[in-house]
C-alpha positions as CSV (number, residue, x, y, z in Angstrom):
1,M,-4.5,14.1,-10.4
2,A,-0.8,14.6,-11.4
3,F,1.8,12.3,-9.8
4,D,4.3,15.0,-8.9
5,G,6.8,15.7,-6.2
6,I,4.1,16.6,-3.6
7,V,2.3,13.3,-4.1
8,T,5.6,11.3,-4.1
9,K,6.6,13.0,-0.8
10,A,3.2,12.1,0.8
11,I,3.5,8.5,-0.3
12,A,7.1,8.2,1.0
13,S,6.0,9.7,4.3
14,E,3.2,7.3,4.7
15,L,5.3,4.3,3.7
16,S,8.0,5.2,6.2
17,E,5.8,3.6,8.9
18,L,6.8,0.2,7.3
19,T,10.5,0.5,7.9
20,G,11.7,-2.8,9.3
21,A,8.3,-4.5,8.7
22,R,7.9,-8.1,7.7
23,I,5.8,-9.1,4.6
24,D,3.1,-11.5,5.8
25,K,0.9,-12.0,2.7
26,I,0.8,-11.1,-0.9
27,F,-2.5,-11.2,-2.9
28,Q,-3.3,-10.3,-6.4
29,P,-7.2,-10.3,-6.6
30,N,-7.2,-9.2,-10.2
31,K,-4.7,-8.0,-12.9
32,N,-4.7,-4.4,-11.7
33,N,-4.5,-4.8,-7.9
34,I,-1.7,-6.0,-5.6
35,L,-2.3,-6.3,-1.8
36,L,0.8,-6.6,0.4
37,G,0.3,-7.5,4.1
38,F,2.9,-6.2,6.5
39,Y,3.5,-6.9,10.2
40,I,5.5,-4.6,12.5
41,N,5.5,-4.0,16.2
42,G,2.3,-6.1,16.8
43,S,0.3,-4.3,14.1
44,N,-0.9,-5.5,10.7
45,Y,-0.9,-3.2,7.7
46,L,-2.3,-3.7,4.2
47,L,-0.7,-1.8,1.3
48,N,-3.2,-1.6,-1.6
49,I,-1.6,-0.9,-5.0
50,C,-3.9,-0.4,-7.9
51,T,-2.5,0.1,-11.4
52,D,-5.7,0.6,-13.3
53,A,-5.3,3.4,-15.9
54,Q,-8.4,5.3,-14.8
55,N,-8.3,4.7,-11.0
56,Y,-4.6,4.3,-10.0
57,R,-3.8,4.6,-6.3
58,I,-1.7,3.4,-3.5
59,H,-2.7,3.5,0.1
60,L,-1.9,2.0,3.4
61,T,-4.6,0.8,5.8
62,T,-5.0,-1.2,9.0
63,N,-8.4,-2.5,8.0
64,P,-8.2,-6.0,6.4
65,K,-9.9,-6.5,3.0
66,K,-12.7,-9.0,3.1
């Protein structure tokens, strides 16, 4: 999938939920993944950033990683 303006707008829209959030935790389970834990308005969010060449992604979730 191409990383174009449409994808960038979707990511920016999703991450706008974190405006004013506090970073709780930072994990790096392996060399290609970074997990950032955020806390805002009584809710916890987890931002998963994967920089693997074949499976790159970034997504926001409310489900904690085990």
